N, C-alpha and C positions, 0 to 999 in steps of 0.2 A: 142800272140797265135793263131796258125792256128785254122781254123773251120774246120767244117766236110766236109769231100770229098764226093760229091753226083755225081758219074760218071753216065751216061746213059749206062743202062745194053745194052745186047746183042738184036738188033732188033727184035721183037718177032711179030707173024703172027696174025692179027687183025680177026675179025669174023662178018659174015653178019648177023648173029642173031640179031634182034631188041631188045634193051635193054630197061628197064623203063627209065622214065625221069631222067635227073641229077639235083641234087638239085642248086638253086640258089644261094647257099653260095659261096663266091668268094674262088677258089683254087689258089694255088701257085705252080710254076715249081720249083724242088729243084736246087738250084743255087751254093750251096757251102756254104751258111750261116745256121747254127744251128737252123731252123725255122721249124714250124710246116708244114705239106705237104697242110693242109688246116687249115682253123682257125675256128675249132668247138670241142667241148667237144666229144672225142673219146676214152676212156679209155680202158686199154687191149686189145689192136689189134692183131689179129691173120691174117696172111697173106698166101694166097695159089696160086699157077699158075693154071690155069684151061687149059684145051685142046685148047681152043680156042687161048692161047697165052697170054691172059690178065691177070695181076693180081688182086686179089680181098682179101679187107679188111675188117674184120668184127669188130665190136666194141661194148661195153656195152651198155645198153641201154641209151637212149637220143633224144632229139629233137624228142619226141612223139613217138618213136619205141622201140621195146623190144630189137631188134638186128640191128644196125645200118649196112650200106654195102657202101663200097667206091669201086672204081676199077681204074686202070691206065694199059697203055699199056707195061710200063716196070717200075721195081721197084723203078727207081730212077726217073723217068718222071713224069708229072703232074696227082695228084690224083683227081679224081671227085666223089663227094657225090653223090650217087643215092638216088632217093625219094621212097624208098620202106624200108618194115620193113620185113626183111628175117623170122623171127619168130613170126609172128602176133599173135598166140595163142598158148601160152608155156604150156606145160602139165597142166592138170586138178588137179594135186597135189600140184600147184604153187598157188600163188595169181595173176599169170598173170601180176607182175609188177616186178620191179626191177632184169631185168634178166641181168647176170655178165659174161664176158670173154669168148665169144663164140668162137667155135675153128670148122673149116672145112676141110675135108678129102672128097676125092674120092674113093670109094671102086672099088675092081677089075671088078665087075659086071656093072660100069658106073653110078652107082648113087651116090648121095653125104649124107653125115652124118655130123650133127652139134651137139658136146656138148656144153652144158652150164650150169650154174649156176643159179638155178631157186630157188624163194624166197618161202620156205614151208608155205602151206596155214595153216597148223595145228599148226604152230608156226614159225611167220614170224622174230623172231629173228636169225633165221638160213637159209642156204641156202643149196642144195643137188643137185647133178649132174644128168643133164637130157640129154635126146637124142632124135634126130629129123633126118629124112629122107627127101630127095627132089630128083627130076629129073633134077633139074639146080642147077648151083652152087650158084645162088641167090634165090633159093626157089621160093614160101614159102615152109618152111619146117613145116613138118608133126611131132607133137611129139609123143612119144611113151606114153601110159597108165600110165605107172609106172617109177618113178625115176632108173638110172643106178646105182648110189651109195646114200645110206642115211642112215648112221647111227647116230641118234642124240643125242644118248648117248656120242659120243666121239666129238659133235659140227656139224654134219653134214659133207658136203664135198663141195668144189669150185674149181674152176680153173681148168676146165679139157682142156687136148690137145692128139690128136691123135698122133700116130707115127707108121710109117711102117720098118722095119728093112730089112736089105740086104738080107735076106731068105724069105722075105714075110710076116712074122708073122708081125699081128698088135697088137697094145696096146693103152690103153689109161692112162694117167697120171693125177694125181689130187692131190689136198692137202686136208688133214683132218684139218676141220676148228676148230682145237682147241683153238685157242684162243677166239671164241666165247662164250667161257663156260669158259675162264680166272677169274683170282680173281680181274683185274682192272689195270689201267696203261695203258701203251702205247699200243694202239689197243687192250685193255684189257686182256693183257698178259705179264705184268712185275712185277706184285706183285707176288712174291713165293706163294704157290709153281707154278711154270710154267708149263702150260700143252701142250704136244707136239702137233706139227704140221707137221706130218710125210708127205714126199710125198710118193705115192703108184703108183703101176703100175699094171693094170689089162690087162692079154691077154684078146683078143676077136676073135670072126671067121669072115670071109671074109665080111660079112654084115657090120661089125664096131660096132655091139650092144651085139650079142650073147658073154657072159661071157664063157672063159674058166679058168675053176681051180679058185684060190682063188687070190686076190690082194696080192702083196708082198711088203713090204716097202724097197726103195733104197735111201730114204736120210731123214735126219732132221735137226732142228735145233741145230745150238751151242750157246754159249754164245755170240760171238762175231755177230749172227744174231738179237740181241733183242728178240723181243716178237715173232718172228714167221720166217717161209720161206714159200713161195708160189708163185704161177703163175709159174709152171714148164713146159719147154717145152724142149723135146728132139732132135736133129739134130745129124746125120752120117754125118761128113765130106767125100769128096773124099777119102781122105788118112786113114779112117777107125777108127778115133776118134769119140766118144761119146760124145757131148757136153750137159750138162742138164744146161739150162738156168734158173734161178730162181731169186726170188727178196726176200729181207730180209730187216730189219727194220720197219716201220709202215709207210703205203701209206699216211695217215694224217700228216706225219712229214718229215724233211729235212734228217732224218734217211735213206729213202726207196732209193735202188738201184737197177741196173742191176749188177748180180751177177753171176757166172758160177761154174760148176765142170766138170771134165772129166773123162774118162773112157775108157778102150780098150774092154769092154762088156756091152751090152744091162743092165743088171740089175746089174752092178758095179762090185767091190765098186768104188765110186766115189771121187776122189782127188778134194778137194776144191782149188781153185786159191786163191794165196796171198794177192788179189785186187779185189775189183769189176770193172767191163768194165766201168760203169758209177756210179757217185754218185753225190750229188749234190757240185754244185761249177765248177764241171766239165764242160766246152765248155758254162758255165753260166745256163746251166740247174738246175731245182728245183725237187727233188723226182723224177728223171726218174725209171720207173720200167715196169713191165708187157710185157716183151720182148719175141718176137718171131725170133728165126733164122731160114734162109731158105739159100738152096745152090742155087747160083746164077753163072752158069758155075762150074768154079774151086773155087770158091770164097764163102765167108758166108755174108748174107746181114742181115740186123737188122732192125726191127720195134720195136717201144716201145713207151711208152708215158712219158711226162714229164708235169709238172704244167703249165698253161699257162692262160691268162686273162679270157677265154672261160670255164675252168675248167682243165682237163687232155687232152692235144691234142697227136697227133700221129706225130712220126719222124722216118724218114729211114737214116741208114748210112751202108758205107761198115765196115767191120773190117778186121783186119789181124790175121791169126794163124799161130804161129810159135811153131812148138812142142804141148805143151798142154798149151801156153800163149793166151790167145784172148784178143784183143785190138782193140778199134776204130781207123780206119783208119783217119789218119790226114791229 
């Protein structure tokens, strides 16, 4: 079997701005092997290219930090962990611990907004969506006083991600965490009656946090997905195709995967793929998931996590998009 092709992206401009000290954790240049970009637990990676030309990755709490940060001069080049916590103090409505799935976007005014899943102080069995802002991509991010989305009667909400459409409208996607109030089984939600885990989309203003109208449901699980769908990330290709990346199955099991659906409109309807992009066993990976797709020139790059000895490590790969079919570039 051929291994993941990790080609070097177009050379990017470097920045003279001083950066925080890099971690002494060993890092690894992508060489064509399906190996993590570094040997560290870094689940749910989101990636963004900043105005300085560098790529930045943000990961779930670990290594004593609530939001981990790494950077690379190119998506497929060497990634370095930074010894900083981008969100040292999550919102006061949280426990201040177990922050999940951060996502960062630059707003039109040059500020940065982070969406994150915060553990709810009044009921730590649940998470809700928080927002925070900063003047630089690496923070520190200052949290807003109130959660962005938090309805505990449906299980709370997790896995937020921002998206800017071609017309400049901005949205936040997230998952209703219905399985957190499920009736048991796989990820708490395989025993009937199965609780819905829909993917929601909320339009926001230019600041990235002011809500416009009500959220709309754009996707939900099917029987093929097992207990849930989660980790939604939207991408608009240079050919005008909307790709909704998501994971289904259970992250604690080999059923977890990197899946996707496509549409010609930002709010759907979304057509499910016939097969996940990645599932356990593909390229020797176990429980891949939590993917973010980005445009790199006229191609789509992918960052995701998969099980590793350290926990869940970050991987990157090219993809090939033909019509509505997305596949890992072998």
